[in-house]
C-alpha positions as CSV (number, residue, x, y, z in Angstrom):
1,M,91.4,129.1,286.7
2,N,89.4,128.0,283.7
3,K,88.4,131.5,283.2
4,H,92.1,132.6,283.1
5,L,92.9,129.8,280.8
6,A,90.0,130.6,278.5
7,A,91.0,134.3,278.5
8,F,94.6,133.4,277.8
9,A,93.6,131.1,274.9
10,A,91.3,133.8,273.5
11,A,94.0,136.4,273.7
12,T,96.5,134.1,272.1
13,A,94.1,133.2,269.3
14,M,93.3,136.9,268.6
15,T,97.0,137.8,268.7
16,A,97.9,135.0,266.3
17,F,95.0,135.9,264.0
18,S,96.2,139.6,264.0
19,A,99.8,138.6,263.4
20,T,98.8,136.3,260.5
21,A,96.7,139.0,258.9
22,I,99.5,141.6,259.2
23,L,102.0,139.1,257.8
24,A,99.6,138.2,254.9
25,V,99.1,141.9,254.0
26,G,102.9,142.5,254.2
27,G,103.7,139.5,252.1
28,V,101.2,140.5,249.4
29,A,102.6,144.0,249.4
30,L,106.1,142.7,249.2
31,F,105.5,140.3,246.3
32,N,103.0,142.5,244.3
33,R,104.8,143.5,241.1
34,S,102.1,145.8,239.9
35,G,102.2,147.9,243.0
36,V,103.0,151.5,243.1
37,A,106.4,152.6,244.5
38,P,106.3,155.2,247.2
39,A,106.7,158.6,245.8
40,N,107.7,160.4,248.9
41,T,111.3,159.2,248.9
42,S,113.9,161.9,248.3
43,A,115.8,160.0,245.6
44,Q,112.6,159.4,243.6
45,A,111.5,163.0,244.1
46,S,114.9,164.2,242.9
47,K,114.8,161.9,239.9
48,A,111.3,163.2,239.0
49,A,112.4,166.8,239.4
50,D,115.5,166.1,237.2
51,A,113.4,164.4,234.6
52,S,110.9,167.3,234.6
53,F,113.8,169.8,234.3
54,V,115.3,167.8,231.4
55,A,112.0,167.5,229.7
56,Q,111.4,171.3,230.0
57,S,114.9,172.0,228.8
58,Q,114.4,169.8,225.8
59,V,111.1,171.4,225.0
60,Q,112.7,174.8,225.1
61,Q,115.5,173.7,222.9
62,L,113.1,172.2,220.4
63,Q,111.0,175.4,220.4
64,Q,114.1,177.5,219.8
65,Q,115.1,175.2,216.9
66,V,111.6,175.5,215.4
67,A,111.8,179.3,215.7
68,Q,115.2,179.2,214.0
69,Y,113.9,177.0,211.2
70,Q,110.9,179.3,210.7
71,A,113.2,182.4,210.5
72,R,115.4,180.6,208.0
73,D,112.4,179.5,206.0
74,Q,111.2,183.1,205.9
75,Q,114.7,184.2,204.7
76,Y,114.6,181.6,202.0
77,Q,111.2,182.6,200.8
78,S,112.3,186.3,200.7
79,R,115.4,185.4,198.8
80,E,113.4,183.2,196.3
81,Q,111.1,186.2,195.7
82,Q,114.1,188.4,195.0
83,L,115.5,185.9,192.6
84,Q,112.2,185.5,190.8
85,Q,112.0,189.2,190.3
86,A,115.6,189.3,189.0
87,L,114.8,186.4,186.7
88,G,111.8,188.3,185.4
89,Q,113.8,191.4,184.8
90,A,116.5,189.4,183.0
91,Q,114.0,187.7,180.8
92,A,112.4,191.1,179.9
93,Q,115.9,192.5,179.1
94,I,116.6,189.4,176.9
95,Q,113.4,189.9,175.0
96,A,114.1,193.6,174.5
97,D,117.6,192.8,173.2
98,Q,116.2,190.2,170.8
99,Q,113.8,192.7,169.4
100,Q,116.5,195.2,169.0
101,A,118.7,192.6,167.2
102,Q,115.8,191.8,164.9
103,Q,115.4,195.5,164.1
104,F,119.1,195.8,163.3
105,Q,118.9,192.7,161.0
106,L,115.9,194.3,159.2
107,L,117.8,197.6,158.8
108,L,120.9,195.9,157.4
109,S,118.7,193.8,155.0
110,A,116.9,197.0,153.8
111,L,120.2,198.8,153.3
112,Q,121.6,195.9,151.4
113,Q,118.5,195.7,149.2
114,R,118.8,199.4,148.3
115,G,122.5,199.1,147.5
116,L,123.5,201.5,150.2
117,M,125.7,198.9,151.9
118,S,127.1,195.5,151.2
119,I,128.8,192.8,153.2
120,S,131.6,190.8,151.6
121,N,132.2,187.0,152.0
122,D,135.0,187.7,154.4
123,G,132.7,189.9,156.6
124,R,133.9,193.3,155.6
125,I,131.2,196.0,155.4
126,F,131.1,198.5,152.5
127,I,128.9,201.6,152.9
128,G,128.0,203.3,149.6
129,E,130.4,201.1,147.7
130,S,130.2,197.8,146.0
131,S,132.3,194.9,147.1
132,E,132.2,193.5,143.5
133,G,135.1,195.6,142.3
134,E,137.7,193.8,144.5
């Protein structure tokens, strides 16, 4: 009977030791805040898939916006180039008109010096006549 009692005591001790170890591991896992949550649950997998889809969708939207901004920037640069060319042409035309106005002033001055024309004080122009008689 001593053998049975010794075997029973050994079995009880081993069972108690195993149960204590299992409970200790479970308790540590239960109260471990830095542990990793199981990833094989359907809710978490669904959330991860949704987050991935949302991230991909946002990336695509941002890429489309970047493409739109690049196209708009290209349009602005093209328009700026056109306006720069138009400005250059306008400045060249202004310069040509100023030269022509100077030539007219020189011509009028030469005609007045030779007595072929005169301009009265009120702005009337006399060609071949003198304004002094009036």
